C-alpha positions as protocol buffer text, in pm:
chain_id: "A"
residue {
  index: 1
  type: UNK
  ca { x: 11861 y: -1838 z: 207 }
}
residue {
  index: 2
  type: UNK
  ca { x: 11669 y: -1563 z: 27 }
}
residue {
  index: 3
  type: UNK
  ca { x: 11866 y: -1354 z: -220 }
}
residue {
  index: 4
  type: UNK
  ca { x: 11851 y: -973 z: -161 }
}
residue {
  index: 5
  type: UNK
  ca { x: 11716 y: -912 z: -513 }
}
residue {
  index: 6
  type: UNK
  ca { x: 11435 y: -1163 z: -467 }
}
residue {
  index: 7
  type: UNK
  ca { x: 11348 y: -1014 z: -129 }
}
residue {
  index: 8
  type: UNK
  ca { x: 11318 y: -667 z: -291 }
}
residue {
  index: 9
  type: UNK
  ca { x: 11088 y: -804 z: -561 }
}
residue {
  index: 10
  type: UNK
  ca { x: 10866 y: -974 z: -300 }
}
residue {
  index: 11
  type: UNK
  ca { x: 10854 y: -657 z: -89 }
}
residue {
  index: 12
  type: UNK
  ca { x: 10763 y: -446 z: -394 }
}
residue {
  index: 13
  type: UNK
  ca { x: 10485 y: -690 z: -491 }
}
residue {
  index: 14
  type: UNK
  ca { x: 10343 y: -683 z: -137 }
}
residue {
  index: 15
  type: UNK
  ca { x: 10349 y: -301 z: -128 }
}
residue {
  index: 16
  type: UNK
  ca { x: 10187 y: -279 z: -470 }
}
residue {
  index: 17
  type: UNK
  ca { x: 9910 y: -522 z: -370 }
}
residue {
  index: 18
  type: UNK
  ca { x: 9846 y: -329 z: -48 }
}
residue {
  index: 19
  type: UNK
  ca { x: 9819 y: 4 z: -230 }
}
residue {
  index: 20
  type: UNK
  ca { x: 9578 y: -113 z: -500 }
}
residue {
  index: 21
  type: UNK
  ca { x: 9205 y: -85 z: -432 }
}
residue {
  index: 22
  type: UNK
  ca { x: 9037 y: -423 z: -406 }
}
residue {
  index: 23
  type: UNK
  ca { x: 8683 y: -515 z: -500 }
}
residue {
  index: 24
  type: UNK
  ca { x: 8477 y: -612 z: -197 }
}
residue {
  index: 25
  type: UNK
  ca { x: 8342 y: -910 z: -380 }
}
residue {
  index: 26
  type: UNK
  ca { x: 8466 y: -1208 z: -578 }
}
residue {
  index: 27
  type: UNK
  ca { x: 8549 y: -1102 z: -930 }
}
residue {
  index: 28
  type: UNK
  ca { x: 8460 y: -1138 z: -1295 }
}
residue {
  index: 29
  type: UNK
  ca { x: 8271 y: -1428 z: -1452 }
}
residue {
  index: 30
  type: UNK
  ca { x: 8232 y: -1483 z: -1826 }
}
residue {
  index: 31
  type: UNK
  ca { x: 7934 y: -1642 z: -2001 }
}
residue {
  index: 32
  type: UNK
  ca { x: 7840 y: -1616 z: -2366 }
}
residue {
  index: 33
  type: UNK
  ca { x: 7980 y: -1294 z: -2512 }
}
residue {
  index: 34
  type: UNK
  ca { x: 7967 y: -1101 z: -2183 }
}
residue {
  index: 35
  type: UNK
  ca { x: 8143 y: -1077 z: -1850 }
}
residue {
  index: 36
  type: UNK
  ca { x: 7971 y: -1008 z: -1517 }
}
residue {
  index: 37
  type: UNK
  ca { x: 8135 y: -841 z: -1219 }
}
residue {
  index: 38
  type: UNK
  ca { x: 8039 y: -782 z: -856 }
}
residue {
  index: 39
  type: UNK
  ca { x: 8314 y: -518 z: -821 }
}
residue {
  index: 40
  type: UNK
  ca { x: 8072 y: -256 z: -686 }
}
residue {
  index: 41
  type: UNK
  ca { x: 8025 y: -463 z: -368 }
}
residue {
  index: 42
  type: UNK
  ca { x: 7731 y: -565 z: -148 }
}
residue {
  index: 43
  type: UNK
  ca { x: 7691 y: -902 z: -318 }
}
residue {
  index: 44
  type: UNK
  ca { x: 7888 y: -1192 z: -463 }
}
residue {
  index: 45
  type: UNK
  ca { x: 7857 y: -1364 z: -797 }
}
residue {
  index: 46
  type: UNK
  ca { x: 7875 y: -1739 z: -744 }
}
residue {
  index: 47
  type: UNK
  ca { x: 7858 y: -1844 z: -1110 }
}
residue {
  index: 48
  type: UNK
  ca { x: 7766 y: -1735 z: -1462 }
}
residue {
  index: 49
  type: UNK
  ca { x: 7668 y: -1993 z: -1723 }
}
residue {
  index: 50
  type: UNK
  ca { x: 7492 y: -2014 z: -2059 }
}
residue {
  index: 51
  type: UNK
  ca { x: 7553 y: -1907 z: -2417 }
}
residue {
  index: 52
  type: UNK
  ca { x: 7332 y: -1598 z: -2410 }
}
residue {
  index: 53
  type: UNK
  ca { x: 7077 y: -1725 z: -2660 }
}
residue {
  index: 54
  type: UNK
  ca { x: 6702 y: -1754 z: -2617 }
}
residue {
  index: 55
  type: UNK
  ca { x: 6734 y: -2133 z: -2584 }
}
residue {
  index: 56
  type: UNK
  ca { x: 7033 y: -2105 z: -2349 }
}
residue {
  index: 57
  type: UNK
  ca { x: 7010 y: -1776 z: -2155 }
}
residue {
  index: 58
  type: UNK
  ca { x: 7291 y: -1654 z: -1936 }
}
residue {
  index: 59
  type: UNK
  ca { x: 7225 y: -1748 z: -1573 }
}
residue {
  index: 60
  type: UNK
  ca { x: 7403 y: -1535 z: -1311 }
}
residue {
  index: 61
  type: UNK
  ca { x: 7381 y: -1681 z: -961 }
}
residue {
  index: 62
  type: UNK
  ca { x: 7443 y: -1433 z: -679 }
}
residue {
  index: 63
  type: UNK
  ca { x: 7431 y: -1394 z: -304 }
}
residue {
  index: 64
  type: UNK
  ca { x: 7315 y: -1057 z: -169 }
}
residue {
  index: 65
  type: UNK
  ca { x: 7443 y: -960 z: 174 }
}
residue {
  index: 66
  type: UNK
  ca { x: 7231 y: -648 z: 200 }
}
residue {
  index: 67
  type: UNK
  ca { x: 6880 y: -521 z: 136 }
}
residue {
  index: 68
  type: UNK
  ca { x: 7033 y: -209 z: -19 }
}
residue {
  index: 69
  type: UNK
  ca { x: 7062 y: -174 z: -398 }
}
residue {
  index: 70
  type: UNK
  ca { x: 7363 y: -345 z: -556 }
}
residue {
  index: 71
  type: UNK
  ca { x: 7507 y: -298 z: -904 }
}
residue {
  index: 72
  type: UNK
  ca { x: 7606 y: -572 z: -1147 }
}
residue {
  index: 73
  type: UNK
  ca { x: 7862 y: -456 z: -1405 }
}
residue {
  index: 74
  type: UNK
  ca { x: 7817 y: -616 z: -1748 }
}
residue {
  index: 75
  type: UNK
  ca { x: 8088 y: -589 z: -2015 }
}
residue {
  index: 76
  type: UNK
  ca { x: 8126 y: -716 z: -2370 }
}
residue {
  index: 77
  type: UNK
  ca { x: 8383 y: -995 z: -2350 }
}
residue {
  index: 78
  type: UNK
  ca { x: 8379 y: -1060 z: -2725 }
}
residue {
  index: 79
  type: UNK
  ca { x: 8363 y: -829 z: -3027 }
}
residue {
  index: 80
  type: UNK
  ca { x: 8051 y: -615 z: -3060 }
}
residue {
  index: 81
  type: UNK
  ca { x: 7853 y: -701 z: -3372 }
}
residue {
  index: 82
  type: UNK
  ca { x: 7480 y: -615 z: -3370 }
}
residue {
  index: 83
  type: UNK
  ca { x: 7392 y: -872 z: -3636 }
}
residue {
  index: 84
  type: UNK
  ca { x: 7640 y: -1140 z: -3529 }
}
residue {
  index: 85
  type: UNK
  ca { x: 7545 y: -1472 z: -3378 }
}
residue {
  index: 86
  type: UNK
  ca { x: 7452 y: -1454 z: -3010 }
}
residue {
  index: 87
  type: UNK
  ca { x: 7714 y: -1613 z: -2789 }
}
residue {
  index: 88
  type: UNK
  ca { x: 7995 y: -1546 z: -3036 }
}
residue {
  index: 89
  type: UNK
  ca { x: 7945 y: -1170 z: -3047 }
}
residue {
  index: 90
  type: UNK
  ca { x: 7806 y: -906 z: -2812 }
}
residue {
  index: 91
  type: UNK
  ca { x: 7493 y: -832 z: -3014 }
}
residue {
  index: 92
  type: UNK
  ca { x: 7294 y: -619 z: -2771 }
}
residue {
  index: 93
  type: UNK
  ca { x: 7040 y: -902 z: -2738 }
}
residue {
  index: 94
  type: UNK
  ca { x: 7090 y: -1061 z: -2395 }
}
residue {
  index: 95
  type: UNK
  ca { x: 6847 y: -1317 z: -2249 }
}
residue {
  index: 96
  type: UNK
  ca { x: 6933 y: -1308 z: -1879 }
}
residue {
  index: 97
  type: UNK
  ca { x: 6831 y: -1497 z: -1568 }
}
residue {
  index: 98
  type: UNK
  ca { x: 6936 y: -1370 z: -1226 }
}
residue {
  index: 99
  type: UNK
  ca { x: 6924 y: -1619 z: -938 }
}
residue {
  index: 100
  type: UNK
  ca { x: 6956 y: -1418 z: -616 }
}
residue {
  index: 101
  type: UNK
  ca { x: 7009 y: -1574 z: -272 }
}
residue {
  index: 102
  type: UNK
  ca { x: 6882 y: -1363 z: 15 }
}
residue {
  index: 103
  type: UNK
  ca { x: 7161 y: -1340 z: 270 }
}
residue {
  index: 104
  type: UNK
  ca { x: 7047 y: -997 z: 396 }
}
residue {
  index: 105
  type: UNK
  ca { x: 6862 y: -1114 z: 707 }
}
residue {
  index: 106
  type: UNK
  ca { x: 6539 y: -945 z: 591 }
}
residue {
  index: 107
  type: UNK
  ca { x: 6253 y: -1085 z: 385 }
}
residue {
  index: 108
  type: UNK
  ca { x: 6217 y: -940 z: 36 }
}
residue {
  index: 109
  type: UNK
  ca { x: 5861 y: -850 z: -64 }
}
residue {
  index: 110
  type: UNK
  ca { x: 5950 y: -690 z: -400 }
}
residue {
  index: 111
  type: UNK
  ca { x: 6256 y: -689 z: -623 }
}
residue {
  index: 112
  type: UNK
  ca { x: 6350 y: -422 z: -876 }
}
residue {
  index: 113
  type: UNK
  ca { x: 6600 y: -390 z: -1159 }
}
residue {
  index: 114
  type: UNK
  ca { x: 6722 y: -77 z: -1334 }
}
residue {
  index: 115
  type: UNK
  ca { x: 6944 y: -49 z: -1641 }
}
residue {
  index: 116
  type: UNK
  ca { x: 7211 y: 220 z: -1665 }
}
residue {
  index: 117
  type: UNK
  ca { x: 7443 y: 283 z: -1957 }
}
residue {
  index: 118
  type: UNK
  ca { x: 7637 y: 532 z: -1740 }
}
residue {
  index: 119
  type: UNK
  ca { x: 7687 y: 444 z: -1374 }
}
residue {
  index: 120
  type: UNK
  ca { x: 7435 y: 622 z: -1146 }
}
residue {
  index: 121
  type: UNK
  ca { x: 7260 y: 783 z: -1445 }
}
residue {
  index: 122
  type: UNK
  ca { x: 6918 y: 635 z: -1532 }
}
residue {
  index: 123
  type: UNK
  ca { x: 6893 y: 487 z: -1879 }
}
residue {
  index: 124
  type: UNK
  ca { x: 6659 y: 685 z: -2105 }
}
residue {
  index: 125
  type: UNK
  ca { x: 6494 y: 623 z: -2441 }
}
residue {
  index: 126
  type: UNK
  ca { x: 6783 y: 771 z: -2637 }
}
residue {
  index: 127
  type: UNK
  ca { x: 7053 y: 528 z: -2524 }
}
residue {
  index: 128
  type: UNK
  ca { x: 6894 y: 221 z: -2686 }
}
residue {
  index: 129
  type: UNK
  ca { x: 6915 y: 13 z: -2367 }
}
residue {
  index: 130
  type: UNK
  ca { x: 6596 y: -138 z: -2223 }
}
residue {
  index: 131
  type: UNK
  ca { x: 6414 y: -441 z: -2092 }
}
residue {
  index: 132
  type: UNK
  ca { x: 6299 y: -530 z: -2446 }
}
residue {
  index: 133
  type: UNK
  ca { x: 6111 y: -204 z: -2499 }
}
residue {
  index: 134
  type: UNK
  ca { x: 6034 y: -304 z: -2858 }
}
residue {
  index: 135
  type: UNK
  ca { x: 5889 y: -634 z: -2726 }
}
residue {
  index: 136
  type: UNK
  ca { x: 6085 y: -849 z: -2968 }
}
residue {
  index: 137
  type: UNK
  ca { x: 6015 y: -1160 z: -2759 }
}
residue {
  index: 138
  type: UNK
  ca { x: 5698 y: -1236 z: -2564 }
}
residue {
  index: 139
  type: UNK
  ca { x: 5685 y: -1404 z: -2224 }
}
residue {
  index: 140
  type: UNK
  ca { x: 6053 y: -1348 z: -2139 }
}
residue {
  index: 141
  type: UNK
  ca { x: 5979 y: -1170 z: -1810 }
}
residue {
  index: 142
  type: UNK
  ca { x: 5909 y: -1408 z: -1522 }
}
residue {
  index: 143
  type: UNK
  ca { x: 6003 y: -1501 z: -1167 }
}
residue {
  index: 144
  type: UNK
  ca { x: 5962 y: -1814 z: -960 }
}
residue {
  index: 145
  type: UNK
  ca { x: 5892 y: -1609 z: -646 }
}
residue {
  index: 146
  type: UNK
  ca { x: 5685 y: -1310 z: -761 }
}
residue {
  index: 147
  type: UNK
  ca { x: 5353 y: -1326 z: -943 }
}
residue {
  index: 148
  type: UNK
  ca { x: 5348 y: -983 z: -1108 }
}
residue {
  index: 149
  type: UNK
  ca { x: 5584 y: -739 z: -1275 }
}
residue {
  index: 150
  type: UNK
  ca { x: 5574 y: -383 z: -1401 }
}
residue {
  index: 151
  type: UNK
  ca { x: 5802 y: -224 z: -1664 }
}
residue {
  index: 152
  type: UNK
  ca { x: 5881 y: 147 z: -1685 }
}
residue {
  index: 153
  type: UNK
  ca { x: 6063 y: 290 z: -1988 }
}
residue {
  index: 154
  type: UNK
  ca { x: 6068 y: 665 z: -1924 }
}
residue {
  index: 155
  type: UNK
  ca { x: 6243 y: 853 z: -1773 }
}
residue {
  index: 156
  type: UNK
  ca { x: 6441 y: 536 z: -1689 }
}
residue {
  index: 157
  type: UNK
  ca { x: 6434 y: 164 z: -1767 }
}
residue {
  index: 158
  type: UNK
  ca { x: 6305 y: -25 z: -1464 }
}
residue {
  index: 159
  type: UNK
  ca { x: 6147 y: -360 z: -1394 }
}
residue {
  index: 160
  type: UNK
  ca { x: 5970 y: -429 z: -1065 }
}
residue {
  index: 161
  type: UNK
  ca { x: 5859 y: -774 z: -948 }
}
residue {
  index: 162
  type: UNK
  ca { x: 5586 y: -787 z: -681 }
}
residue {
  index: 163
  type: UNK
  ca { x: 5323 y: -1009 z: -517 }
}
residue {
  index: 164
  type: UNK
  ca { x: 5567 y: -1250 z: -360 }
}
residue {
  index: 165
  type: UNK
  ca { x: 5823 y: -1304 z: -85 }
}
residue {
  index: 166
  type: UNK
  ca { x: 6178 y: -1433 z: -45 }
}
residue {
  index: 167
  type: UNK
  ca { x: 6273 y: -1519 z: 311 }
}
residue {
  index: 168
  type: UNK
  ca { x: 6631 y: -1502 z: 440 }
}
residue {
  index: 169
  type: UNK
  ca { x: 6853 y: -1781 z: 302 }
}
residue {
  index: 170
  type: UNK
  ca { x: 6605 y: -1853 z: 23 }
}
residue {
  index: 171
  type: UNK
  ca { x: 6664 y: -1781 z: -347 }
}
residue {
  index: 172
  type: UNK
  ca { x: 6455 y: -1623 z: -620 }
}
residue {
  index: 173
  type: UNK
  ca { x: 6501 y: -1630 z: -997 }
}
residue {
  index: 174
  type: UNK
  ca { x: 6421 y: -1348 z: -1239 }
}
residue {
  index: 175
  type: UNK
  ca { x: 6423 y: -1388 z: -1617 }
}
residue {
  index: 176
  type: UNK
  ca { x: 6410 y: -1106 z: -1872 }
}
residue {
  index: 177
  type: UNK
  ca { x: 6555 y: -985 z: -2199 }
}
residue {
  index: 178
  type: UNK
  ca { x: 6795 y: -691 z: -2213 }
}
residue {
  index: 179
  type: UNK
  ca { x: 6813 y: -523 z: -2552 }
}
residue {
  index: 180
  type: UNK
  ca { x: 7068 y: -262 z: -2654 }
}
residue {
  index: 181
  type: UNK
  ca { x: 7015 y: -120 z: -3002 }
}
residue {
  index: 182
  type: UNK
  ca { x: 7346 y: 69 z: -2979 }
}
residue {
  index: 183
  type: UNK
  ca { x: 7553 y: -210 z: -2826 }
}
residue {
  index: 184
  type: UNK
  ca { x: 7788 y: -83 z: -2556 }
}
residue {
  index: 185
  type: UNK
  ca { x: 8108 y: -230 z: -2423 }
}
residue {
  index: 186
  type: UNK
  ca { x: 7980 y: -181 z: -2067 }
}
residue {
  index: 187
  type: UNK
  ca { x: 7650 y: -118 z: -1888 }
}
residue {
  index: 188
  type: UNK
  ca { x: 7505 y: -171 z: -1542 }
}
residue {
  index: 189
  type: UNK
  ca { x: 7215 y: -357 z: -1386 }
}
residue {
  index: 190
  type: UNK
  ca { x: 7105 y: -217 z: -1050 }
}
residue {
  index: 191
  type: UNK
  ca { x: 6930 y: -477 z: -834 }
}
residue {
  index: 192
  type: UNK
  ca { x: 6706 y: -355 z: -554 }
}
residue {
  index: 193
  type: UNK
  ca { x: 6550 y: -595 z: -305 }
}
residue {
  index: 194
  type: UNK
  ca { x: 6267 y: -431 z: -112 }
}
residue {
  index: 195
  type: UNK
  ca { x: 6176 y: -516 z: 247 }
}
residue {
  index: 196
  type: UNK
  ca { x: 5860 y: -441 z: 450 }
}
residue {
  index: 197
  type: UNK
  ca { x: 5853 y: -86 z: 585 }
}
residue {
  index: 198
  type: UNK
  ca { x: 5870 y: -65 z: 963 }
}
Protein backbone atom coordinates (compact mmCIF):
# COMPACT_ATOMS: atom_id res chain seq x y z
CA UNK A 1 0.00 0.00 0.00
CA UNK A 2 1.39 3.39 -1.03
CA UNK A 3 1.61 6.01 1.70
CA UNK A 4 -0.16 9.35 0.91
CA UNK A 5 3.07 11.32 1.44
CA UNK A 6 5.01 9.11 -0.97
CA UNK A 7 2.23 9.38 -3.55
CA UNK A 8 2.41 13.21 -3.33
CA UNK A 9 6.18 13.14 -3.84
CA UNK A 10 5.83 10.86 -6.88
CA UNK A 11 3.09 13.06 -8.34
CA UNK A 12 5.18 16.21 -7.81
CA UNK A 13 8.21 14.58 -9.49
CA UNK A 14 6.09 13.52 -12.48
CA UNK A 15 4.62 17.03 -12.85
CA UNK A 16 8.04 18.62 -12.56
CA UNK A 17 9.50 16.30 -15.21
CA UNK A 18 6.58 17.00 -17.55
CA UNK A 19 6.95 20.77 -17.20
CA UNK A 20 10.71 20.90 -17.81
CA UNK A 21 11.92 21.30 -21.39
CA UNK A 22 13.76 18.25 -22.65
CA UNK A 23 16.59 18.10 -25.14
CA UNK A 24 15.58 16.33 -28.33
CA UNK A 25 18.76 14.35 -28.30
CA UNK A 26 20.79 12.18 -25.96
CA UNK A 27 22.77 14.34 -23.59
CA UNK A 28 26.23 15.40 -22.51
CA UNK A 29 29.45 13.47 -23.07
CA UNK A 30 32.80 14.33 -21.49
CA UNK A 31 36.22 13.80 -23.04
CA UNK A 32 39.49 15.44 -22.05
CA UNK A 33 38.78 18.81 -20.43
CA UNK A 34 35.55 19.44 -22.37
CA UNK A 35 31.96 18.28 -22.53
CA UNK A 36 29.94 17.90 -25.74
CA UNK A 37 26.17 18.22 -25.97
CA UNK A 38 23.56 17.57 -28.66
CA UNK A 39 20.98 19.60 -26.72
CA UNK A 40 20.17 21.80 -29.73
CA UNK A 41 18.63 18.79 -31.52
CA UNK A 42 18.72 17.36 -35.05
CA UNK A 43 21.48 14.88 -34.23
CA UNK A 44 22.69 12.51 -31.53
CA UNK A 45 26.11 12.14 -29.97
CA UNK A 46 26.95 8.45 -29.71
CA UNK A 47 30.30 8.81 -27.93
CA UNK A 48 33.14 11.18 -27.09
CA UNK A 49 36.62 9.82 -26.38
CA UNK A 50 40.22 11.01 -26.20
CA UNK A 51 42.36 13.22 -23.99
CA UNK A 52 42.29 16.29 -26.23
CA UNK A 53 45.99 16.28 -27.06
CA UNK A 54 47.61 16.24 -30.48
CA UNK A 55 48.56 12.58 -30.00
CA UNK A 56 45.12 11.68 -28.63
CA UNK A 57 42.51 14.06 -30.11
CA UNK A 58 38.95 14.12 -28.89
CA UNK A 59 36.75 12.02 -31.18
CA UNK A 60 33.04 12.87 -31.16
CA UNK A 61 30.90 10.28 -32.95
CA UNK A 62 27.48 11.51 -34.05
CA UNK A 63 24.43 10.54 -36.07
CA UNK A 64 22.73 13.31 -38.06
CA UNK A 65 19.04 12.84 -38.75
CA UNK A 66 18.76 15.87 -41.02
CA UNK A 67 20.55 17.63 -43.85
CA UNK A 68 19.89 20.93 -42.05
CA UNK A 69 22.61 22.58 -39.95
CA UNK A 70 22.98 21.25 -36.40
CA UNK A 71 24.85 22.78 -33.47
CA UNK A 72 27.26 21.00 -31.14
CA UNK A 73 27.60 22.73 -27.77
CA UNK A 74 31.12 22.53 -26.29
CA UNK A 75 31.78 23.46 -22.65
CA UNK A 76 34.85 23.51 -20.44
CA UNK A 77 34.42 20.58 -18.05
CA UNK A 78 37.64 21.32 -16.15
CA UNK A 79 39.27 24.57 -15.01
CA UNK A 80 40.31 27.00 -17.74
CA UNK A 81 44.07 27.53 -17.81
CA UNK A 82 45.59 28.70 -21.12
CA UNK A 83 49.06 27.36 -20.30
CA UNK A 84 47.95 24.23 -18.44
CA UNK A 85 48.42 20.71 -19.70
CA UNK A 86 45.91 19.65 -22.35
CA UNK A 87 43.44 17.12 -21.04
CA UNK A 88 43.75 18.33 -17.44
CA UNK A 89 42.73 21.91 -18.19
CA UNK A 90 40.62 23.66 -20.81
CA UNK A 91 43.50 25.40 -22.57
CA UNK A 92 41.80 26.71 -25.70
CA UNK A 93 43.83 24.23 -27.78
CA UNK A 94 41.43 21.48 -28.90
CA UNK A 95 42.41 18.83 -31.48
CA UNK A 96 39.03 17.50 -32.59
CA UNK A 97 37.77 14.73 -34.84
CA UNK A 98 34.09 14.57 -35.76
CA UNK A 99 32.77 11.25 -37.06
CA UNK A 100 29.34 11.93 -38.58
CA UNK A 101 26.93 9.19 -39.69
CA UNK A 102 24.53 10.26 -42.41
CA UNK A 103 21.04 9.27 -41.30
CA UNK A 104 19.38 12.11 -43.24
CA UNK A 105 18.27 10.10 -46.27
CA UNK A 106 20.18 12.42 -48.64
CA UNK A 107 23.73 12.16 -49.95
CA UNK A 108 26.14 14.80 -48.65
CA UNK A 109 28.37 16.36 -51.31
CA UNK A 110 30.01 18.95 -49.02
CA UNK A 111 30.25 19.44 -45.28
CA UNK A 112 30.81 22.72 -43.47
CA UNK A 113 31.70 23.78 -39.93
CA UNK A 114 31.34 27.19 -38.30
CA UNK A 115 32.56 28.31 -34.89
CA UNK A 116 30.46 30.62 -32.73
CA UNK A 117 31.39 32.01 -29.33
CA UNK A 118 27.81 33.34 -28.98
CA UNK A 119 24.99 31.16 -30.29
CA UNK A 120 23.80 32.25 -33.77
CA UNK A 121 26.45 35.00 -33.95
CA UNK A 122 29.37 34.30 -36.32
CA UNK A 123 32.77 34.19 -34.66
CA UNK A 124 35.00 37.08 -35.74
CA UNK A 125 38.69 37.88 -35.43
CA UNK A 126 38.27 39.65 -32.10
CA UNK A 127 36.91 36.72 -30.11
CA UNK A 128 40.09 34.62 -30.37
CA UNK A 129 38.21 31.52 -31.58
CA UNK A 130 39.21 29.93 -34.90
CA UNK A 131 40.17 26.84 -36.84
CA UNK A 132 43.85 27.40 -35.98
CA UNK A 133 44.03 30.81 -37.65
CA UNK A 134 47.61 31.25 -36.43
CA UNK A 135 48.48 27.87 -38.02
CA UNK A 136 50.19 26.53 -34.91
CA UNK A 137 50.01 22.98 -36.26
CA UNK A 138 50.31 21.90 -39.89
CA UNK A 139 48.30 19.13 -41.53
CA UNK A 140 45.60 18.97 -38.84
CA UNK A 141 42.73 19.51 -41.29
CA UNK A 142 41.66 16.35 -43.10
CA UNK A 143 38.72 14.12 -43.97
CA UNK A 144 38.42 10.51 -45.05
CA UNK A 145 35.55 11.36 -47.42
CA UNK A 146 36.41 14.77 -48.91
CA UNK A 147 39.55 15.61 -50.85
CA UNK A 148 39.64 19.39 -50.40
CA UNK A 149 38.91 22.01 -47.77
CA UNK A 150 38.67 25.78 -47.57
CA UNK A 151 39.04 27.96 -44.46
CA UNK A 152 37.48 31.39 -44.02
CA UNK A 153 38.46 33.61 -41.09
CA UNK A 154 36.58 36.85 -41.72
CA UNK A 155 33.83 37.88 -41.15
CA UNK A 156 33.34 34.43 -39.55
CA UNK A 157 35.32 31.27 -38.86
CA UNK A 158 34.25 28.57 -41.30
CA UNK A 159 35.69 25.37 -42.69
CA UNK A 160 34.22 23.73 -45.79
CA UNK A 161 35.09 20.23 -47.00
CA UNK A 162 34.38 19.44 -50.67
CA UNK A 163 35.20 17.06 -53.54
CA UNK A 164 33.61 14.01 -51.98
CA UNK A 165 30.37 12.26 -51.10
CA UNK A 166 28.75 10.55 -48.12
CA UNK A 167 25.78 8.37 -48.99
CA UNK A 168 22.92 7.70 -46.56
CA UNK A 169 23.91 5.38 -43.70
CA UNK A 170 27.61 5.97 -44.37
CA UNK A 171 29.97 7.90 -42.09
CA UNK A 172 32.60 10.55 -42.68
CA UNK A 173 35.37 11.80 -40.40
CA UNK A 174 36.67 15.37 -40.15
CA UNK A 175 39.79 16.35 -38.21
CA UNK A 176 40.85 19.88 -37.33
CA UNK A 177 42.28 22.03 -34.57
CA UNK A 178 40.13 24.56 -32.71
CA UNK A 179 42.12 27.32 -31.02
CA UNK A 180 40.71 29.84 -28.58
CA UNK A 181 43.21 32.46 -27.43
CA UNK A 182 40.71 33.79 -24.88
CA UNK A 183 39.47 30.43 -23.59
CA UNK A 184 35.72 30.41 -23.03
CA UNK A 185 33.61 28.23 -20.79
CA UNK A 186 31.25 27.54 -23.72
CA UNK A 187 31.25 27.82 -27.51
CA UNK A 188 29.43 26.25 -30.43
CA UNK A 189 30.32 24.26 -33.53
CA UNK A 190 27.70 24.47 -36.29
CA UNK A 191 27.80 21.46 -38.62
CA UNK A 192 26.26 21.83 -42.07
CA UNK A 193 25.94 18.87 -44.42
CA UNK A 194 25.23 19.99 -47.98
CA UNK A 195 23.15 18.01 -50.47
CA UNK A 196 22.85 18.31 -54.27
CA UNK A 197 20.53 21.13 -55.34
CA UNK A 198 17.39 19.95 -57.10
